[in-house]
C-alpha positions as CSV (number, residue, x, y, z in Angstrom):
1,M,125.2,-124.8,33.0
2,S,121.8,-125.6,31.5
3,L,118.6,-123.5,31.6
4,I,115.5,-125.4,32.6
5,I,111.9,-124.3,32.2
6,K,109.7,-126.2,34.7
7,N,106.0,-126.7,35.1
8,G,104.9,-124.7,32.0
9,R,102.0,-125.5,29.7
10,V,104.0,-126.1,26.5
11,I,102.0,-125.1,23.4
12,N,103.7,-126.1,20.2
13,P,101.8,-126.2,16.9
14,P,104.4,-128.2,14.8
15,T,104.0,-131.2,17.1
16,N,100.4,-130.4,18.2
17,T,101.7,-130.4,21.8
18,D,99.6,-128.8,24.6
19,E,100.7,-130.3,27.9
20,L,102.6,-129.6,31.1
21,L,106.3,-130.3,30.3
22,D,109.8,-129.3,31.4
23,I,112.3,-128.0,28.8
24,K,116.0,-128.2,29.0
25,I,118.2,-125.7,27.1
26,D,121.9,-126.2,26.5
27,G,123.8,-123.5,24.6
28,N,121.4,-122.0,22.0
29,S,119.3,-125.1,21.4
30,I,116.7,-127.3,23.2
31,S,118.3,-130.5,24.5
32,A,115.4,-132.2,26.3
33,I,111.7,-132.1,26.8
34,S,109.9,-134.3,29.2
35,A,107.3,-134.4,32.0
36,E,110.0,-134.2,34.7
37,I,113.6,-132.8,34.3
38,V,115.6,-132.8,37.5
39,P,118.0,-129.9,37.6
40,V,121.5,-130.2,39.0
41,F,123.0,-127.6,41.3
42,S,124.6,-125.5,38.5
43,D,121.4,-125.3,36.4
44,E,119.3,-122.1,36.1
45,V,115.7,-122.9,36.7
46,I,112.7,-120.8,35.5
47,D,109.4,-121.8,37.2
48,A,106.7,-121.4,34.6
49,K,103.9,-122.7,36.7
50,G,100.6,-121.3,35.5
51,C,102.1,-120.0,32.3
52,M,101.9,-120.8,28.7
53,V,105.2,-121.6,27.0
54,F,105.1,-120.7,23.3
55,P,107.8,-120.8,20.6
56,G,109.3,-117.4,20.4
57,F,107.1,-115.0,18.5
58,I,108.0,-114.0,14.9
59,D,106.8,-110.7,13.7
60,M,106.8,-110.6,9.9
61,H,106.2,-106.8,9.7
62,V,108.0,-104.1,11.7
63,H,109.6,-100.8,11.0
64,F,112.8,-100.1,13.0
65,R,113.6,-96.8,11.1
66,D,117.3,-97.6,11.0
67,P,119.1,-96.3,8.9
68,G,118.0,-92.7,8.7
69,Q,115.1,-92.1,11.1
70,T,116.6,-93.2,14.4
71,A,114.8,-90.4,16.4
72,K,111.7,-92.6,16.0
73,E,113.3,-96.0,16.6
74,D,116.6,-97.8,16.0
75,I,117.7,-101.4,16.0
76,E,118.6,-101.4,19.7
77,T,115.4,-99.8,21.0
78,G,113.3,-101.8,18.5
79,S,115.0,-105.0,19.7
80,K,114.2,-104.1,23.3
81,A,110.6,-103.5,22.4
82,A,110.5,-106.9,20.6
83,A,112.0,-108.7,23.6
84,R,109.5,-107.1,25.9
85,G,106.7,-108.3,23.6
86,G,108.0,-111.9,23.5
87,V,109.2,-111.5,19.9
88,T,112.4,-113.3,19.1
89,T,112.5,-112.7,15.3
90,V,111.4,-109.6,13.3
91,C,111.3,-108.8,9.6
92,A,112.3,-105.2,9.2
93,M,110.7,-103.4,6.3
94,P,113.0,-101.5,3.9
95,N,111.3,-98.1,3.7
96,T,114.1,-96.5,5.7
97,K,116.2,-93.4,4.6
98,P,118.0,-94.5,2.6
99,V,115.9,-97.4,1.4
100,V,117.4,-100.8,1.9
101,D,117.8,-101.7,-1.8
102,N,121.3,-103.0,-1.8
103,P,123.4,-105.8,0.0
104,E,125.6,-103.3,1.9
105,L,122.6,-101.9,3.8
106,V,121.2,-105.4,4.4
107,K,124.6,-106.3,6.0
108,Y,124.5,-103.1,8.1
109,V,121.2,-104.0,9.6
110,H,122.0,-107.7,10.1
111,D,125.4,-106.8,11.7
112,K,123.8,-104.3,14.1
113,G,121.0,-106.6,15.0
114,K,123.5,-109.3,15.9
115,A,125.6,-106.9,17.9
116,V,122.5,-105.9,20.0
117,G,121.6,-109.5,20.4
118,L,118.1,-109.2,21.8
119,T,116.1,-110.5,18.8
120,R,116.8,-111.8,15.4
121,V,116.6,-108.9,13.0
122,L,116.0,-110.0,9.4
123,Q,116.1,-107.2,6.9
124,V,113.6,-107.3,4.0
125,G,114.9,-106.0,0.7
126,S,113.0,-103.4,-1.3
127,V,111.5,-104.5,-4.7
128,T,112.6,-101.3,-6.5
129,K,115.6,-98.9,-6.2
130,G,114.7,-96.2,-3.8
131,M,111.2,-97.6,-3.7
132,E,110.5,-95.4,-6.7
133,G,108.8,-98.1,-8.7
134,K,111.0,-97.6,-11.8
135,E,113.9,-100.1,-11.6
136,L,114.4,-103.3,-9.7
137,S,116.7,-103.2,-6.7
138,D,119.8,-105.5,-6.5
139,L,117.6,-108.4,-5.6
140,E,120.2,-111.1,-6.3
141,G,122.8,-109.3,-4.2
142,M,120.4,-108.8,-1.3
143,I,119.3,-112.5,-1.5
144,K,123.0,-113.5,-1.3
145,E,123.3,-111.3,1.8
146,G,120.4,-113.1,3.5
147,I,117.2,-111.2,3.0
148,P,114.2,-113.4,4.1
149,A,111.8,-111.7,1.7
150,I,111.2,-108.7,-0.6
151,S,108.6,-106.0,-0.1
152,E,107.8,-102.4,-1.2
153,D,105.9,-102.0,2.1
154,G,104.6,-98.5,2.6
155,K,103.3,-98.6,-1.0
156,S,102.6,-100.9,-3.9
157,V,104.7,-101.4,-7.0
158,M,102.2,-100.0,-9.5
159,D,104.1,-101.2,-12.6
160,S,102.7,-104.7,-12.9
161,G,105.3,-105.8,-15.4
162,L,108.2,-104.8,-13.2
163,Y,106.5,-106.4,-10.2
164,R,106.1,-109.6,-12.2
165,E,109.9,-109.7,-12.9
166,A,110.5,-109.3,-9.2
167,M,108.2,-112.1,-8.4
168,K,110.0,-114.4,-10.8
169,L,113.3,-113.7,-9.0
170,A,111.7,-114.3,-5.6
171,A,110.2,-117.6,-6.8
172,K,113.6,-118.7,-8.2
173,A,115.2,-117.9,-4.8
174,D,112.3,-119.4,-2.9
175,I,111.6,-116.4,-0.8
176,P,108.2,-114.8,-0.2
177,V,106.9,-111.5,-1.5
178,L,105.4,-109.4,1.3
179,A,102.7,-107.3,-0.3
180,H,101.5,-103.9,0.9
181,C,98.3,-103.7,-1.2
182,E,97.3,-100.1,-2.1
183,D,96.2,-98.6,-5.4
184,I,97.9,-95.2,-5.0
185,N,95.6,-93.7,-7.7
186,L,92.6,-94.5,-5.6
187,V,93.9,-93.1,-2.3
188,Q,93.3,-89.5,-3.4
189,G,94.6,-88.0,-0.2
190,G,92.6,-90.3,2.1
191,V,93.7,-90.5,5.7
192,M,91.1,-92.8,7.3
193,N,88.3,-95.3,6.3
194,M,85.9,-93.9,3.8
195,G,82.4,-93.8,5.4
196,A,80.2,-92.1,7.8
197,K,83.0,-91.4,10.3
198,S,85.2,-89.7,7.7
199,D,82.3,-87.6,6.5
200,S,81.5,-86.5,10.1
201,M,85.1,-85.6,10.7
202,G,85.5,-83.8,7.4
203,E,88.4,-86.0,6.4
204,K,89.1,-87.7,3.1
205,G,88.5,-91.4,3.1
206,I,90.3,-94.5,1.9
207,S,87.9,-97.1,0.4
208,N,88.1,-100.8,0.7
209,A,88.8,-101.0,-3.1
210,V,92.1,-99.3,-2.6
211,E,93.3,-102.5,-0.9
212,N,91.2,-105.1,-2.6
213,I,92.2,-104.2,-6.2
214,I,95.9,-104.7,-5.6
215,E,95.3,-107.9,-3.5
216,A,93.5,-109.4,-6.5
217,R,96.3,-108.2,-8.9
218,D,99.1,-109.5,-6.8
219,I,97.4,-112.9,-6.4
220,M,97.1,-113.2,-10.2
221,L,100.8,-112.3,-10.6
222,A,101.8,-114.9,-7.9
223,E,99.7,-117.5,-9.7
224,E,101.4,-116.7,-13.0
225,T,105.0,-116.6,-11.6
226,G,104.8,-119.3,-8.9
227,A,105.9,-116.8,-6.3
228,T,105.0,-117.2,-2.6
229,L,102.8,-114.2,-1.8
230,H,102.1,-112.9,1.7
231,L,99.4,-110.1,2.0
232,C,100.4,-107.7,4.7
233,H,98.0,-106.0,7.1
234,C,94.7,-107.1,5.6
235,S,91.9,-104.8,6.7
236,T,88.8,-105.3,4.6
237,K,85.9,-107.8,4.6
238,E,86.6,-108.5,0.9
239,S,90.2,-109.5,1.7
240,Y,88.7,-112.5,3.6
241,D,86.8,-113.6,0.4
242,I,89.7,-112.9,-1.9
243,L,92.3,-114.8,0.1
244,K,89.9,-117.7,0.8
245,E,89.2,-118.2,-2.9
246,A,92.9,-117.9,-3.8
247,K,93.8,-120.6,-1.3
248,A,91.0,-122.9,-2.6
249,R,92.6,-122.6,-6.1
250,G,96.0,-123.7,-4.7
251,I,97.8,-120.4,-5.1
252,K,100.7,-120.0,-2.7
253,V,99.4,-117.1,-0.7
254,S,98.9,-116.2,3.0
255,G,97.7,-113.2,4.8
256,E,98.3,-111.4,8.1
257,V,96.0,-109.3,10.4
258,C,97.3,-106.7,12.8
259,P,95.9,-106.3,16.3
260,H,94.6,-102.8,15.6
261,H,92.5,-104.2,12.7
262,F,91.0,-107.0,14.8
263,T,90.4,-104.8,17.9
264,L,89.4,-101.4,16.6
265,T,86.8,-99.9,14.2
266,E,86.3,-96.4,12.8
267,D,83.8,-95.9,15.7
268,D,86.7,-95.9,18.1
269,I,88.5,-93.0,16.4
270,V,88.9,-89.9,18.5
271,P,88.8,-86.9,16.2
272,G,92.1,-85.1,16.1
273,D,94.1,-88.0,17.7
274,G,96.9,-89.0,15.3
275,N,97.3,-92.3,17.2
276,Y,94.3,-93.6,15.3
277,K,95.8,-92.8,11.9
278,M,97.3,-95.9,10.3
279,N,97.5,-97.4,6.8
280,P,95.4,-99.3,6.0
281,P,93.0,-97.6,8.3
282,V,90.8,-99.2,10.9
283,R,87.5,-99.9,9.2
284,T,83.9,-100.8,10.0
285,K,82.6,-103.4,12.4
286,E,81.6,-105.6,9.5
287,D,85.2,-105.5,8.2
288,R,86.6,-106.3,11.7
289,E,84.2,-109.3,12.1
290,A,85.3,-110.7,8.7
291,L,88.9,-110.5,9.8
292,R,88.1,-112.3,13.1
293,R,86.2,-114.9,11.2
294,G,89.2,-115.4,8.9
295,L,91.5,-115.8,11.9
296,A,89.0,-118.3,13.4
297,E,89.0,-120.4,10.2
298,G,92.7,-120.1,9.4
299,V,92.1,-118.1,6.2
300,F,94.5,-115.5,7.8
301,E,97.5,-117.4,9.1
302,V,99.6,-114.7,10.7
303,I,99.3,-112.0,13.3
304,S,101.9,-109.2,12.8
305,T,102.1,-105.7,14.2
306,D,103.2,-103.4,11.4
307,H,105.1,-101.7,14.3
308,A,105.5,-98.1,12.9
309,P,107.1,-95.7,15.3
310,H,106.7,-91.9,15.0
311,T,107.7,-89.1,17.3
312,A,105.2,-87.4,19.6
313,E,105.7,-84.1,17.7
314,E,104.7,-85.8,14.4
315,K,101.6,-87.5,15.9
316,A,100.5,-84.3,17.5
317,Q,99.4,-83.2,14.0
318,G,96.3,-85.3,14.2
319,F,95.2,-86.7,10.9
320,A,97.9,-84.6,9.1
321,S,100.4,-86.8,10.9
322,P,102.3,-89.8,9.4
323,F,100.5,-93.1,9.2
324,G,101.3,-95.8,11.8
325,I,101.2,-97.0,15.4
326,V,103.6,-99.1,17.5
327,G,102.6,-102.6,18.4
328,L,105.4,-104.9,19.5
329,E,104.9,-104.5,23.2
330,T,101.1,-104.9,23.1
331,S,100.5,-107.6,20.5
332,A,100.5,-110.7,22.6
333,S,98.2,-109.2,25.3
334,L,95.7,-107.8,22.7
335,T,95.7,-111.1,20.9
336,Y,95.1,-113.2,24.0
337,T,92.4,-110.8,25.4
338,E,90.5,-110.1,22.2
339,L,90.8,-113.4,20.3
340,V,91.6,-116.2,22.8
341,L,89.5,-115.1,25.7
342,G,86.9,-113.9,23.1
343,G,86.6,-117.5,22.0
344,I,87.7,-116.7,18.4
345,I,91.0,-118.6,18.4
346,S,92.6,-121.2,20.7
347,P,96.0,-120.8,22.4
348,M,97.3,-123.3,19.8
349,Q,96.2,-121.0,17.0
350,M,97.7,-118.0,18.8
351,A,101.1,-119.9,18.8
352,A,100.7,-120.8,15.2
353,Y,99.8,-117.3,14.0
354,M,102.5,-115.6,16.0
355,S,105.3,-118.1,15.6
356,S,105.2,-121.3,13.7
357,N,103.2,-120.1,10.6
358,P,105.6,-117.1,10.1
359,A,108.5,-119.5,10.4
360,R,107.1,-121.8,7.8
361,I,106.2,-119.0,5.4
362,L,109.7,-117.5,5.7
363,G,111.4,-120.9,5.5
364,L,113.0,-120.6,8.9
365,N,113.0,-124.3,9.6
366,D,114.8,-124.1,12.9
367,L,112.4,-121.6,14.5
368,G,108.8,-121.6,15.6
369,D,109.1,-125.1,17.1
370,I,109.7,-126.3,20.7
371,S,111.4,-129.5,19.8
372,V,114.7,-131.2,20.7
373,G,117.5,-129.8,18.5
374,K,115.6,-126.6,17.6
375,T,116.9,-123.1,18.4
376,A,115.8,-122.2,21.9
377,D,113.6,-119.2,21.2
378,I,110.8,-119.3,23.8
379,T,108.2,-116.9,25.1
380,I,106.7,-117.5,28.5
381,F,103.3,-115.9,28.8
382,D,101.2,-115.5,32.0
383,P,97.5,-115.8,31.0
384,N,96.3,-114.8,34.4
385,A,98.1,-111.4,34.5
386,E,95.9,-108.4,34.2
387,Y,97.2,-104.9,33.5
388,E,96.6,-101.6,31.8
389,I,98.5,-100.5,28.8
390,H,100.4,-97.3,29.3
391,A,102.8,-95.8,26.8
392,A,105.1,-94.6,29.6
393,D,106.0,-98.3,30.3
394,F,107.2,-98.9,26.7
395,V,110.9,-99.5,26.1
396,G,110.7,-98.5,22.5
397,K,111.5,-94.9,21.6
398,S,108.1,-94.0,20.3
399,K,104.8,-94.3,22.1
400,N,102.2,-93.7,19.4
401,M,99.4,-96.1,19.9
402,P,95.6,-95.8,20.6
403,Y,95.4,-98.2,23.6
404,E,96.3,-95.9,26.5
405,G,94.6,-97.1,29.7
406,R,93.1,-100.2,28.0
407,K,92.8,-103.2,30.3
408,V,94.2,-106.4,29.0
409,N,94.7,-110.0,30.1
410,G,97.8,-112.0,29.7
411,K,101.4,-110.8,29.7
412,V,104.8,-111.9,28.4
413,V,106.9,-112.6,31.6
414,T,110.1,-114.0,30.0
415,T,111.6,-114.0,26.6
416,I,114.4,-116.4,25.7
417,F,116.4,-115.8,22.5
418,G,118.9,-118.4,21.4
419,G,119.0,-119.9,24.9
420,K,119.6,-116.6,26.6
421,V,117.1,-114.8,28.7
422,V,116.7,-111.3,27.1
423,Y,113.6,-110.1,29.0
424,R,112.0,-110.7,32.4
425,S,109.0,-108.7,33.5
């Protein structure tokens, strides 16, 4: 039995396709694409009339909290959240408890992700043992076990010499370095953007320089070592200039923006509401506009969520709570509403930033592409749907996000992972 998607607007950046087409899936791969595929009696048919058909979304930056903090999220609930958000591949960050710094824990996550079978869970390996910044992790062992990248996400490796050695190994293995850029010595207890809002709330602020200094350092190290560098959750106006200049110099560097950074500013923060506490923080309107300009121009090539689940009890502590918000189940709708309908990016750019560009950066050559012979990871998105975001509707364990009641346009209606329907709205 084949699965046939009919009447959808197929948007596929690798082939620059944007037209009404039918897609036939046999097993886990795409077997045919044409203007008219006639199903036989035994075929399953999905009518995608009025919908956009994207390559399955790839989120380069999520936290599934497994192992060790499964009260917040685990691989099964995180995978369910991904499927509901149209995400067919995730890169899980290593700052779990214990830290994923060895091949045995990489195998644990990969095996569990495969057993759940709702999304492709790719475990990123930590740069240093225990993320303590003192000694390199077993990078070669984790690379053999299939990590797609290395990262110290949640912090930066402050020892530049040690980080350079890690970059050399990543370059040799041809995997990217996913960089959380934060000068820990400049944070000084900050919990939100440094400025008028932090002053009015009586909270310590985090300046733009905290991020920008490490971005510049990491780019220099990437240039020196030949490593492929990806800047996570860019939030400052300066990051636009830093990244643009680095690309102009031919350095192998890319950058991502998260929905909370291109939708919110410090002016949106509700005092005492921990759902507005994330790292890096939401910043000024000027910063947000620079991020949007960078997305419009392709300076930033990726939209990722930094999906960071925490319990309601933790987030009830206001700005004493842990950093982070969830984002897998809202990312596509926020992107379409704010950026596509806002005239900032096109549907083709949305598909590129949420699917084909991550696939290219990660070297996942079989993904992010609706072409014959490619893996059948497909997201069907209804651009005409309108709804309100409510945490009570989420399938992930944690509900910490600042969008309660926000009206959005566009909704994932079907997610197909490896030829199998894993979500229907």
